[in-house]
N, C-alpha and C positions, 0 to 999 in steps of 0.2 A: 800384748793386751791393749785394748783401745782405751781412750780417755774416759768414755762414759762408764766403763766398768770400774776404772780407777776412782772416778768420782763417787760411784755407788759404795765403794769400800770406805772412802773417807766419810761419806754420809752415815754409813752404818756405825762407824766409830764415834762420830759426833752425837748420834742418837743415844749411844750408850752413856755419853756424858750428861744427856738430858735426864737420865734416870738416876736419881740419888742413890739407890741401893747399889748401882753398878759403879759408882765413882771410885770405890775401893778396889776395883778390878785391876789386875797387874797391867800397868802401862807398857811393860816390856813385851807382853804378848801382842799388844796392839801394834807396836813398832815393828815387830817381826813379821806380822801379817802384811803391813804396808810394804816392807822391804821385799817380801816374796812376790807380791802381786804387781809391783810398779816396775815398768821398763827402766833399765839403767840409763839408756840414751834417749833423750827427747827428740833430738834432730842431729843430722849431719850437715855441715856447711862446708862445701869443698873438701870433704873427707875429715874435717875437724869436728869433734864431738861437742855437743851441748848436752851435758848430763841432766838427768831428771832432778838430781840433787841441786844443780845450779838453777834450774827452772823453779823448783820449789822455793829456794832461798830468795830468788828474784821476785817471784810472784807473791810469796807470803800468803798463799791461800789458807793454809792451816791457821796461821795467826789471825787472819781476818775473820775466819769462821768462829774461832774461839772468842774473839772480842765481840762479835755479833751475838754469840750465844750468851755472853755475860751481860750484855746491855739490853737485849730484847729476845728472850727465849721463844716467844710466840712467832716472831718474824723469822728467827733462825730456823725453827722447825719447818716453816713453809719452804725456805730455801733448801733445806736438807732432805725433806720428805717428798717433794713434788718434782715431777719431770721438768717443769718449767724452771724451777729453782736450780736443778742440777745443770740445765742447759746454760743458765747464767754463769755458773761457776766454770763450766767447760769453756764457754766463749771467752771468759776473762783469762783463763790460763792460755788459751790459744793466742790471745792478744799479746800477753806478756812474752810468749815464745817468739812471736813475730818480732817484737822489739829486740829480743836477745839475738835473733838471727841477723837483723839489720846491723846491730852493734858488732857482731862477729865479722860480718862482711867488711865493715869499715876498719876494724882493727887489722884484718888481713891485708886490706889495701894499703893502709898506712905503713905496715911493715914491708910490704912488697916495694913500696916507693922509697924505702930506706929512711922514713921519717923517724927522728929521735928527739927526745927531750934532753937538752944539754944540761951539764951540771949547773951552769949559771942560771938557766931557766928553772931547774928544780929548786935551787936555793931561793930564788925570788918567789916561786909558788909557795914554798914552805914558810918563808917569812910572812907572807900574806896570811897563811893559815894560822900561824902562831899569833900574829897581831889580832886576827879576828877572834880567836879563842880568848885572848886576854881582855879584849874590849867587851865581848859578850858576857864574860863571867867576872869582870872587874877584878882581874888578877894581875899581879906583877910577875916578872920573870921567875923569881924564886918560887912564888906560890903556884905558878903554872907547872913548873917542873915537879913540885911535890904532888900536885894533883895527878899528873901523868904517871908518876911512880905508884900512886895509890891504885891506879887502874891496871897495874901489873907490869908496867914497862920498867926495865932496869935503868934506862937512860933516855934522854931526848933523841939521841941518834937511833935507838931501837924504835922509838915511836915514828921517827922520820922514815926509816926503812919500811915499816909497816904501812905508813901512809901512802908511799909511792907504790908499794906492792899491790895495794888495794885499788889505787886510782890511776895507775899509769896508762891503762888502756883508754880511759876517758881523756887524758891529756893528749894521747896520740890522735884520737878522733878529732879533738878540737883543732889540733895543728893541721890535720888533713882537711878539715872544713875550711880553714883559712886559706889553704893552698888552692882549694877548688874555687872559692868565691872571690879571691883577692883581685882578679882581673875584671870583675863585673863593674861596669861604669854606666853612668846615665848622662846622655848628651843634653846640651842646652835645648835642643830641639824637642827632645822627649819631655823635658820639664815644661817647656812652653805649651806643648800640646795638652799636657795634663792641666795646666793652669787655665787654658782656654776652655776646656771641657768641664771644669769644676769651679766656676767662678763663685758659686754660693759658699764654698769653703773659705773664701778669702774676704768675705764681707765683714766689715767692722763697724762698730758704733762710733760715736764721737769720742775722740781721744784727747787727753791732755798730758803733756810731759811735765812731770812733777819733780821738784827737789825739796828736801826738808832738812831741818836741823833739829836734832833730838837732845833734850835736856832732862836731867833728873829732877831739877827744881824749877818751879814756875818763875820765881824771882829772877833767876839767871836767864831764862828765856825772854822775859820782859826787858831785861837789861840789853841783851843782844838785839832784840827787835828795835829798840830805840836807836842803836848804832846803825842798823840797816836803814831805818827811816831817815837817818841823817846822812846817808850816802855810802855807808860801808857795803862792800861787795858781798852778796849773799853766799856765793860759792866759797869765798875765802873765809867767811865766818863759819861755814859748815866745817871746813877743814880744821879750823882752829878750835871750835867749841863742841861740835856734835859728838855725842856718845854712841851714835849708831854706826853700823858697819859700812855705811855709804860715805862716811866723813872724808875719806881720802880722795873720792872723786867729786867732791863738792856737794854731796848730798843727793846726787842724781838718782832717781828711782825709775827713770824711763817713762814710757807712756802707760796711762791707765784709762779705764773706762768706767762709766757709772755702775756697771754690773761686775766690776773686777772682783774676782775671788782671791782670797789669800791676803787681802788688805783689811785692816780694821775699818769697820763701816763708818765710824765717826771721822776718821782721817780721810777716807775716800770721799765722803759726801762734802767735807769742808774743801777739799782740793778741787772737786768738780764745780764748785760755786765760783772759783776764782777765774779771772781773765788772764791772758798772757801778760807776763811782766808784773802781775799783782802778787803781793805777799799777804798772808793772813793777818788780819788786823789785831789779833791777839793769839796767844799760844793755844794750841788745840790739844786737849788732854785725852790720852788713850791709856790702855793697860801698860804701854811701854814707857810712858813718861809724857813730856810736854814738847809739842812740835811747832816749829815755825815752818810754814809751807809756802812754796812759790811755784807758780805755773810758768814754764819757760817756752812752751810751744803748744800748738793746737793742730789737730787733724779733724777734718769733717768726716761724717759717716760716709762710707762708700766701700769700694773694693781696693784692697791693698795692691800696690804696684808689683808687677812680676819680679823686678829686681830685688825687691824687699823680701820676697818669699821664695826666691829661686833656690837658695841653699836648702831651705826646709823641704821643698818639693823633691829635690834631688836626693836628699838623705832618705826620704820616705820611699821613693821609687827604687833606690839602690837596695834598701833592706828587702823590699818585695822581690826584686830580681835575684838577690842572693839566696833567699829562701827557695825560690823556684828552681834556681840553678842547682842547689844542693839536693833538692828533692829529685830532680831528674837524674842527677849523678847516682843517688842511691838506687833508683829504679833500674838504671843501667847495670849496676853491680848485681842486682838480683836477677836480671835477665840473663846475665852471663854465668851465673853461679850454678853449681850443682847442689841442690838442697833436697834432703830427704827428711820428712817429718814422720815420727813414729806415734804421734798421739792420735 
């Protein structure tokens, strides 16, 4: 049976839902009809099956249509009752099937290469999963175990086994990708060529290198400012007195510009008014507290030097080349594969 006929069956079922008197109709009859009319296998990939059940679960078409029906019945009726709407659903399912086929090819390749996830790697992955769950839900170890048991798991080990059973193929594909792209490199010559051809990306406004000392109380800031004006070293005062995260490196914030985002505007404007070596004449108040500010260096507007941005360029180009390399690898797998689609 082709996909269009299958979509028509789903559409008919969904139209029944639109009619209130039919809501009480036995859902079991509906499910039996779908089972009878739907092909069991959506595709074969090198003789491995992708079942229609797997596709339905991955694509979630039925859930999407039900949610659409509940949120906007008028729009849902257009999707379900028109040929154009049915075509959209059909194309979506084909798209999801293509994704499943690609994933199946990658899993097969990973297994053919003997790629495995070691016990140590699994433990590290699971620890990260557990820590993420605890942070997201603000739970301690005992509370998390209780929550997992409430979900029907007898133990943390059972949850771990299920976690890897459901996600192992994804971990294998990740390791395969790393194996495919790990030799991708970008030469200095490639980075230089990109820099020469994209000068506009590296233009900068006037910059000032700024350090600061942060205080909770203005009186303390004024006291330390007096010591600095009497010859105390600004960086040492920052290490000793600052309550900010930059205290350990002498209050250094790096270079900023007049349009710098992510900085308090009052702080930024006060810093940009200072000359190199100059300290703010009084504490500058922001939402974080009271700041003493010093400008330690200056850069004129212009184009950043290649050496300054070389690492950034190489990372950018490497990421692009890695994506391209992996895409070409996937395409080569498809070219060599035997794929039969039943939709």
